[in-house]
C-alpha positions, 0 to 999 in steps of 0.5 A, a space after each residue: 530463496 528458501 521457501 523455493 525448497 520444498 518439494 514440489 508435491 507439497 508446493 502445488 498444495 499450497 497457497 503462494 504469497 508474494 511479498 512485496 516491501 522494499 526493506 528485505 529485513 522485514 520482508 524476511 520477517 513476513 516469510 519466517 512468519 507466513 512459512 510456519 504455517 504448512 498451508 501457506 508458501 511465500 512464492 518470491 519477493 519483490 522490492 519495487 513495483 516493477 520487480 513485483 509486476 515481473 513476480 506475479 508474471 512468472 510465479 503467478 501467486 494466489 495473493 500479494 502483500 504490498 506495502 504502501 510505500 516503495 522506493 520506486 512509487 505508491 504501492 497504491 499505483 501497484 494495487 490498481 496495476 495488479 487488479 488491472 492486470 491480474 484481476 484474479 491475485 488477491 491483494 492485502 496492503 499493510 503500512 506504517 501510515 494511519 489506517 483512518 488514511 489509507 485503508 479506505 484508498 487501498 480497498 478502493 484501489 483494489 485490495 481485500 484488507 489493510 493491515 497496519 504495521 504497528 499490529 501483532 505479528 499474529 494480526 497478519 496471519 489472520 488478515 491472510 486467511 480471512 483475506 484467502 477465505 474471499 472476505 474483507 480484512 479491516 480494523 473496527 475502527 475503519 470499518 465503522 467509519 466507511 459504513 458511516 461513509 457510505 449512509 451519509 453520516 460522515 460528511 466530506 466536511 468532517 474529513 481532515 484537508 489530507 483526506 481531502 487529497 486524491 490518491 495521487 496527490 497524497 502521493 505526491 505530497 509524500 515525495 515532497 515530504 521526503 525532500 524530492 524535487 519536481 524533477 525527481 518526482 516526475 521522472 519516479 512516477 513517469 509523469 511531466 514536470 507540468 503535471 507535478 506542478 498542477 498536483 502541487 497547486 491543487 495540493 497547496 489549494 486543498 490544505 490552505 498552503 500559500 507557497 511552495 515553502 509552507 507546502 515543503 514543510 507541512 509536507 515533511 512534517 507529515 513524513 516525519 509524523 507518519 514514520 514514527 
């Protein structure tokens, strides 16, 4: 890749960044944006969880930018894996999804920031710089929401039903909305079909849905709304 052509002395002085996104065009956009900064270098790209972990081992990045939705599973699970296996690596999550639903989950999972893809490109650079300096990057709305929750000003009854889903339940819910069957979801997440059925039942209960048809319809609608 183009980013590997820099001379060694310059590469050693740069902050190495790994980009994880399953859309090649999006990754290339990040590369061009980031490499306009002399002190930042995209050391590698990955389109899946498996590839991302391999690239971290091979290139030792300082920062990993992770999309929440990946072709082979949840970016949240990748974040947890990276935090467990490579605790020295900083993490920044990006997503098209509603930040009120995912930003706090990402912070809990181990990222130092969350950027919505609909924000201006310069915000990504601001987020990168802030995370690299050891600080947290979140929007003002999310920051206030997290503070309210921490001091007890935001009770569980004020959460939407979707917000009450666990990280794994939300991942299964999204897969259902993408048309995946129980068997396909189980294979993708390396879980048993019985475990996925348990998640489906938990989701139906939390969302007050009476049957599988309602669950599928609700999930498809949610995915469509969050991919706009």
